[in-house]
C-alpha positions in Angstrom: 24.8 -52.1 -110.8 26.3 -54.0 -113.8 25.0 -55.1 -117.1 23.0 -58.2 -118.1 24.5 -61.6 -118.4 23.3 -64.3 -120.6 23.5 -67.1 -117.9 22.2 -65.6 -114.7 20.9 -68.0 -112.1 18.2 -66.6 -109.9 18.0 -67.9 -106.4 14.4 -67.3 -105.3 13.3 -68.2 -101.8 16.4 -70.5 -101.4 19.4 -70.3 -99.1 22.0 -67.8 -100.6 24.9 -70.2 -99.6 23.5 -72.7 -102.1 22.7 -75.3 -99.3 19.3 -77.0 -98.9 17.3 -76.4 -95.8 18.5 -79.8 -94.5 22.1 -79.0 -95.1 21.7 -75.6 -93.5 20.4 -77.1 -90.4 23.5 -79.3 -90.2 26.0 -76.6 -90.8 26.4 -73.0 -90.1 28.7 -71.4 -92.6 31.0 -68.4 -92.0 30.7 -65.6 -94.6 33.4 -62.9 -94.6 32.6 -59.6 -96.4 35.8 -57.7 -97.3 35.2 -54.1 -98.4 37.0 -50.8 -98.6 34.7 -48.4 -96.7 32.0 -48.3 -94.1 28.6 -48.3 -96.0 30.0 -50.5 -98.9 28.6 -53.7 -97.4 25.2 -52.1 -97.1 25.1 -50.4 -100.5 26.6 -53.3 -102.5 24.7 -56.3 -101.0 23.1 -55.5 -97.7 20.0 -57.6 -98.5 22.2 -60.6 -99.0 24.1 -60.2 -95.8 20.8 -59.7 -93.9 19.4 -62.9 -95.6 22.6 -64.9 -94.7 22.4 -63.8 -91.1 18.7 -64.6 -90.9 19.5 -68.0 -92.2 21.7 -68.6 -89.2 25.1 -68.1 -90.8 27.9 -66.3 -89.1 28.7 -63.0 -91.0 31.9 -61.0 -90.5 32.8 -57.7 -92.1 36.3 -56.5 -92.8 36.7 -52.9 -93.6 40.1 -52.0 -95.0 39.6 -48.2 -94.3 37.3 -46.3 -91.9 36.3 -43.8 -94.6 38.3 -41.0 -93.1 38.1 -38.8 -96.2 34.3 -39.0 -96.8 33.0 -35.6 -95.7 32.2 -32.3 -97.3 32.3 -30.5 -93.9 35.4 -28.2 -93.9 35.4 -28.4 -90.1 35.6 -32.2 -90.0 38.9 -33.9 -89.4 39.9 -37.4 -90.4 40.3 -38.4 -86.7 36.7 -37.4 -85.9 35.3 -39.0 -89.1 36.9 -42.3 -88.1 35.0 -42.4 -84.9 31.7 -41.4 -86.6 31.9 -43.8 -89.4 33.1 -46.8 -87.4 30.1 -46.2 -85.1 27.7 -45.9 -88.1 29.1 -49.2 -89.6 28.7 -51.1 -86.3 25.2 -49.9 -86.0 24.5 -50.8 -89.6 26.0 -54.2 -89.2 23.8 -54.9 -86.2 20.7 -54.1 -88.2 21.8 -56.7 -90.8 22.6 -59.3 -88.0 26.4 -59.3 -88.6 28.3 -60.7 -85.7 31.5 -59.0 -86.1 33.1 -55.9 -87.7 36.9 -55.5 -88.1 38.6 -52.3 -89.2 42.1 -52.3 -90.6 42.2 -48.4 -90.7 44.2 -48.0 -93.9 43.9 -44.3 -95.2 40.7 -43.7 -97.2 41.3 -43.0 -100.8 44.8 -44.3 -100.8 44.2 -48.0 -100.7 46.5 -50.2 -102.8 46.7 -54.0 -103.2 50.0 -54.2 -101.5 51.7 -57.2 -99.9 51.0 -55.6 -96.5 47.2 -55.6 -97.1 47.3 -59.1 -98.6 49.0 -60.3 -95.6 46.4 -58.7 -93.3 43.6 -60.3 -95.1 45.3 -63.5 -95.3 45.8 -63.5 -91.6 42.1 -62.7 -91.0 41.0 -65.5 -93.4 43.1 -68.0 -91.6 42.0 -66.7 -88.2 38.2 -66.7 -89.0 38.2 -69.5 -91.6 35.3 -68.3 -93.8 33.6 -70.7 -96.2 32.5 -67.8 -98.4 34.2 -64.5 -99.1 32.3 -61.5 -100.6 34.2 -58.7 -102.1 34.1 -56.2 -105.0 34.8 -57.0 -108.6 38.2 -55.5 -109.2 37.9 -55.4 -112.9 35.2 -52.8 -113.0 36.5 -49.4 -113.9 33.1 -47.6 -114.4 29.4 -48.1 -114.6 27.6 -46.5 -117.6 28.7 -42.9 -118.3 27.9 -41.3 -114.9 29.9 -43.2 -112.3 33.6 -44.0 -112.0 34.3 -47.0 -109.7 36.3 -45.8 -106.5 39.9 -46.8 -106.7 39.6 -48.3 -103.2 36.8 -50.6 -104.4 39.2 -51.9 -107.1 42.0 -52.2 -104.8 40.2 -54.3 -102.1 38.8 -56.6 -104.6 42.3 -57.3 -106.0 43.8 -57.7 -102.5 40.9 -59.9 -101.2 41.2 -62.2 -104.3 44.9 -62.6 -103.8 44.5 -63.4 -100.2 41.9 -66.1 -100.9 44.1 -67.6 -103.6 46.7 -68.6 -103.2 48.0 -66.8 -100.0 45.5 -68.3 -97.4 45.9 -71.7 -98.9 49.7 -72.0 -99.1 51.6 -72.5 -95.8 54.9 -71.2 -97.3 53.1 -67.9 -98.1 53.5 -65.6 -95.0 54.9 -68.5 -93.1 55.3 -66.5 -89.9 51.4 -66.7 -89.7 51.7 -70.4 -89.0 55.1 -70.4 -87.2 54.4 -67.4 -84.8 50.6 -67.3 -84.5 49.6 -70.9 -85.3 47.3 -69.9 -88.1 47.0 -72.9 -90.3 46.4 -72.5 -94.1 42.7 -72.3 -95.0 40.9 -72.8 -98.3 37.9 -70.6 -99.0 35.3 -72.6 -101.0 33.2 -69.9 -102.6 33.8 -66.3 -103.6 31.0 -63.8 -104.4 32.0 -60.7 -106.4 29.5 -57.8 -106.0 29.3 -54.7 -108.2 30.1 -56.9 -111.2 29.1 -56.3 -114.8 29.1 -60.1 -115.5 26.9 -61.6 -112.9 26.3 -65.4 -112.7 23.9 -65.4 -109.7 21.2 -63.2 -108.4 19.9 -63.5 -104.9 16.3 -62.7 -104.1 16.4 -60.1 -101.2 12.8 -59.0 -101.5 12.1 -60.0 -97.8 15.1 -58.1 -96.6 14.7 -54.7 -98.4 13.4 -53.2 -95.2 16.4 -54.4 -93.2 18.7 -53.1 -95.9 17.1 -49.7 -95.8 17.3 -49.6 -92.0 21.0 -50.5 -92.2 21.6 -47.7 -94.7 19.9 -45.1 -92.5 22.6 -45.6 -90.0 25.1 -43.9 -92.3 23.9 -40.4 -91.5 27.3 -38.9 -92.3 27.2 -40.1 -95.8 23.6 -39.9 -96.9 22.2 -36.3 -97.1 18.7 -37.2 -98.1 17.4 -40.4 -96.4 14.1 -40.2 -98.1 15.7 -40.1 -101.5 18.0 -43.0 -100.7 14.9 -45.0 -99.7 13.0 -44.0 -102.8 15.9 -45.2 -105.0 16.2 -48.4 -103.1 12.5 -49.2 -103.5 12.7 -48.2 -107.3 15.4 -50.7 -107.8 13.0 -53.5 -108.8 14.4 -56.5 -110.8 12.0 -56.0 -113.7 13.1 -59.4 -115.2 11.7 -61.4 -112.3 8.4 -60.0 -111.1 6.0 -62.7 -112.3 4.7 -63.2 -108.8 5.0 -59.5 -107.8 7.9 -57.1 -107.5 11.3 -58.7 -106.7 14.5 -57.1 -105.4 17.7 -59.0 -106.2 21.4 -58.5 -105.7 23.8 -59.7 -108.4 27.2 -61.5 -108.0 29.7 -63.3 -110.1 30.2 -66.5 -108.1 33.4 -68.7 -108.1 33.4 -72.2 -106.6 37.0 -73.0 -106.0 38.5 -76.3 -106.3 
């Protein structure tokens, strides 16, 4: 997804967190992926999450909705779909090596960057204390001329960024989190925006393509043709970087917060 950027850094065979091997051995980082729907983490950047987990980092998914509108079956109910899609996401996350999946169960298709959602995300950031937050780029309205970005993707990106800064950092924002629950302020050090049209970093996920495909195959309610999904994933070679063979990358706009 997204167009080219003139200053893209390609991380080939290096830790996606930006740490050296020696630093990685000293510190396990916590990475929190904040997304709108089950299957979003896998489609947008499942290879990167698999790589993070394989490097020994703690990965947590937060899903704002349980995808309760995502069915063409006229007999399907939202209540049934919640059960199906949450189970699919947990199975997919297990494939990636993700340690925890949290569902907030906001209504699918109706997500808004409200203060309530910001507070929920702020609470989880202070509770889990991630070093890195990964979420959708809220500025992207469309891709090319064939795909309109889902409004929930934009809403979760807005809410997540507002929770990262300044809400999680400032003790006077949602003060009851500290006063009642003892959740101290927390400063996230790095933000990765996926689905962006202005990437600054590409992560080499070639070694994790099979893991990403296996995770996507868990979303049986959403992917009608698994073989076609796999074909498209395998065709998505980064043609700019295959001097030593085909490379698969995932692109992000990365912010190092001060």
